N, C-alpha and C positions, 0 to 999 in steps of 0.2 A: 490364481487371484493376484491382482496387482498389489504391490506393497504400498501402503498409504504414505503420502508425502505431505509435509507441511514445511513452509519456508518463511523466512522473515521478509517483510516488505517495509522498508524504512520510509518515513515521511519527514521532510525537513521541518524545522520550526517555521512559524508564519512570517517571521522577519529574520534576516541574516545581516545584521549591521556590521559584523566583522567577517566578511566573506573569506578572506584568506585563513583566518583562524578556524572557521567552520570547515573549510576544505581540509585542513590538517586533521581535525577531529573526525571527519568523514573517512579519510584514508585509514586512520587507525581503527575505526569501527569496522570498516569493510574487511580489514586484514584479520580481524579477531574471530571471524566465524562466517558461516554461510549466510549470504543475503541475496535474495533473488532480484529485488528491484529497489530503486530509489525514486520516490515521488517528490518533485520539487513543488512545494505548496506554499506560495507566497501571497499574502493578503494586503490589499491597499498599497500596492507599490506600482511604479510605472512599468511600461513594457520594456524600457531600456534596462531597468534593474533586473527584470526577469531574464532578459537576454544575457546580461552580464553574469547572472548566477548560473544559467545553463552553460555558458562558455567556460566558467570556472569549475563547475562540479561534474559536468558530463564526462570529461576525459578521465577524472578520478574513478568514476563508476565504470566506464567502458573498459578501462585497463584491467579491471577485475571481473569483467563479464557480468556486470550488474546492469540490468535494464534501467533506462532513464525515462520516467513518465512525468509529464507536466500536468498540473491540476487545472481544470476549467477551460483551458484555451487551446483548442485544436489548431487554430490559425498560428499561434506562436509555437506550438509544439512542432508543427510541420516546418515552419520557417527556421527553427533552430536545430532541426535534425534530431529531435527526441525520438525515442523508440515507441512512444505511445502517449496517450492522454487519458486522464480520468475525468469523467463528467458527472455532475449531479443532476438531479431531477429538474432543476431550474436553469440548467446550462443549455448549450447547443444540443439539439436532438441527436440521438445516436446516428441516424442515417446521414445527417449533415456532417457530423464529426467523421464518419467513415469516408464520405466524399472528399473532405479536406485532407485527411490523413493518408488515404490510400488503402489498398487491400491488405497490406502486410503489417500495418501498424497495430500496436496493442491498444485496445480501447476497453476501459473499465467503467462501470456504471454504479453509482451509489443507489442502493435499493432499500435503505433504512431497515425496517423490520418486516418488509412486505414480500411474500412469495410471489404475489401477482406482478409486482414491478420487476422482480428478478426474472420471472419467466418471460415477460415481455422483452426484457433486455437480451436474454439468451436467444430468444427467437429472432430478435433483430440483428444478431451477429456480434454481440459483445463478447470479448475474450475472457472477461471475468465479471462477476457481480460482487458487490461489497455490501455486507450486512453490518449494522451497528446502530447506535453505540451499545456495546456490551457492558460497559462500566462507566461510571461518571468520568468526565473528561474536561479538562480546562483548555484543551487545544482548539476546540470549536464548540459552538452552541448546538448541541445535539438534541433534537426534538423527539427522538424515539429511543426506546430501549429494546434491544433484541435479546432473545433467549437463545442459549446455546443449542437447544433442540432444533432451532431453525437450520443450523449447520448440519446436523445429523440427517434431517429430512432431505435437505438439498443434496447432500452427498449420496444418499440412497437412491434418489430418483433422477438426478441430472448429471451431465458430464462436464458442463461448463464450470470451471473452477470458481470457488467462492473465497472471498477475503473477509476476515473478521477485523473490525476496526472499532476503536473507541475505548480509551482508558486502559489499554492492555499494558501489563507490566510483567516483570519476571514472575511475580507471585500468581498471576492469572493465566499465563501462557499455556501451561500444560493442559488445563481443563478445556481450552478452546481447540487445541490440537487433538485431544481425545474426541471432542464433540464432532469434528469433521472439517475444520477449516483447512483449506489448501494453503492459505497464506495468512500470516498475522501482520497487520499493518500497525506499526508502532512509531510514535513520535516522542512525546515527553518521556515515555518509559525508557527511552535510550538516551536522549540528549540531556535529560535532567537526572539521570541515575547518579546516586551518591558516589559511586566508585568510577564514574566516567563512562562514556559511550562504548568504548572497547569492552570493558567489563560487562556492560549490559548485553551486548551482542553475544558474548561468550555464554553468559548465564541464560539468556533467552534460548539459544540453541540447545543448551543442555535440558532445559525444561520442555522444549518441543520434542526432543528425543524421548523423554519420559512419557509425554502425552501420546506419542505415536506408538510406543510400546503397549500402552493400555488399549489403544484403538485397534491394534493388530490382533 
């Protein structure tokens, strides 16, 4: 039987007004513990700002073997050399994102609290599906609330990895790892942590380990 695995998936704040400062914080965070991916998720900014952020942050992530995923925009993800793209239900269709990104890119799809949407995405070739929000979140306007049982059922029946997202903190990470999440997507739970991002990553990894021990 395969050993269950759950890893951190960091998401940037929606604005990065101090890009150099955030780059330093990101480096410290990635050095503090295991992180699988970094999603660059910027809202209401120009394409030039997105490009500048990718140019600044991608080398920091790549040097630590952390995948770089751009939110919403497969065209910009491909143009800037990101490892993948994350699309929502109202973004470019999965098939079009795959055409733009190519066969080897990582493509994730937001599926809210819907097994139906997740199965459609998996059958369409998504590399992961994302369920949420699991908890109240100030990072985005989440219209759905997902139950951890969704992760357990998905893990039992499907092989495509699932990401848990929405309001995840150090206090809630272990339960979602136990429930069956392959990745925990965290934004404010890291960047707004009282002891700093590096401490948050370290603590989150410790909680994930506890959750996996329960799951095993």
